[in-house]
C-alpha positions as CSV (number, residue, x, y, z in Angstrom):
1,M,2.6,54.9,0.9
2,W,5.7,52.9,1.9
3,T,3.7,50.7,4.3
4,V,1.3,49.7,1.5
5,Y,4.3,48.9,-0.8
6,N,6.0,46.8,1.9
7,S,2.9,45.0,2.9
8,L,2.3,44.1,-0.8
9,K,5.8,42.8,-1.1
10,A,5.4,40.7,2.1
11,L,2.1,39.3,0.8
12,R,3.7,38.4,-2.6
13,E,6.6,36.6,-0.7
14,R,4.0,34.7,1.4
15,V,2.3,33.6,-1.8
16,R,5.6,32.4,-3.3
17,Q,6.4,30.5,-0.1
18,G,3.0,28.9,-0.3
19,Y,3.5,27.7,-3.8
20,S,7.0,26.5,-2.9
21,Q,5.5,24.4,-0.1
22,V,2.9,22.9,-2.4
23,K,5.6,22.0,-4.9
24,V,7.6,20.3,-2.2
25,Q,4.6,18.2,-1.1
26,L,3.7,17.2,-4.7
27,K,7.3,16.1,-5.2
28,R,7.3,14.0,-2.0
29,R,4.0,12.4,-3.1
30,H,5.4,11.7,-6.6
31,D,8.4,10.1,-5.0
32,L,6.4,7.9,-2.6
33,I,4.0,6.4,-5.2
34,P,6.5,4.0,-6.8
35,R,7.6,2.7,-3.4
36,L,4.0,2.3,-2.2
37,S,3.2,0.4,-5.5
38,A,6.2,-1.9,-5.0
39,S,5.2,-2.6,-1.4
40,V,1.7,-3.5,-2.5
41,I,2.9,-5.8,-5.3
42,G,5.2,-7.6,-2.9
43,L,2.4,-8.0,-0.4
44,M,0.1,-9.3,-3.1
45,K,2.7,-11.9,-4.2
46,H,3.1,-13.0,-0.6
47,E,-0.6,-13.2,0.0
48,Q,-1.0,-15.3,-3.2
49,A,1.7,-17.7,-2.0
50,V,0.1,-18.1,1.4
51,Q,-3.4,-18.7,-0.1
52,T,-2.0,-21.3,-2.5
53,R,-0.2,-23.1,0.3
54,I,-3.4,-23.0,2.5
55,A,-5.4,-24.5,-0.3
56,A,-2.8,-27.3,-0.8
57,L,-2.8,-28.1,2.9
58,R,-6.6,-28.1,3.0
59,N,-6.7,-30.6,0.1
60,E,-4.1,-32.8,1.8
61,T,-6.1,-32.8,5.0
62,A,-9.3,-33.6,3.2
63,Q,-7.7,-36.5,1.5
64,I,-6.2,-37.8,4.8
65,L,-9.6,-37.5,6.5
66,F,-11.3,-39.3,3.6
67,C,-8.8,-42.2,3.8
68,L,-9.2,-42.4,7.6
69,S,-13.0,-42.3,7.4
70,S,-13.1,-45.0,4.8
71,R,-11.0,-47.3,7.0
72,I,-13.1,-46.7,10.1
73,I,-16.6,-47.1,8.6
74,P,-17.1,-50.8,7.7
75,N,-18.7,-51.4,4.3
């Protein structure tokens, strides 16, 4: 009789520990989401700045090449 009681108590404690571990993992995930979101936003802003700069450089290069090609080719 005592062994059944003790095994039930042990099982109940294992279930409580399992729930506690789930709560800890959910708390960690909840704490990580804002930091991940901030990282993504920062990376997005950086990527946007890089793409804008690349487009500007591409336009400058195209204008320079157009000016050079109009000088080289006689009319």
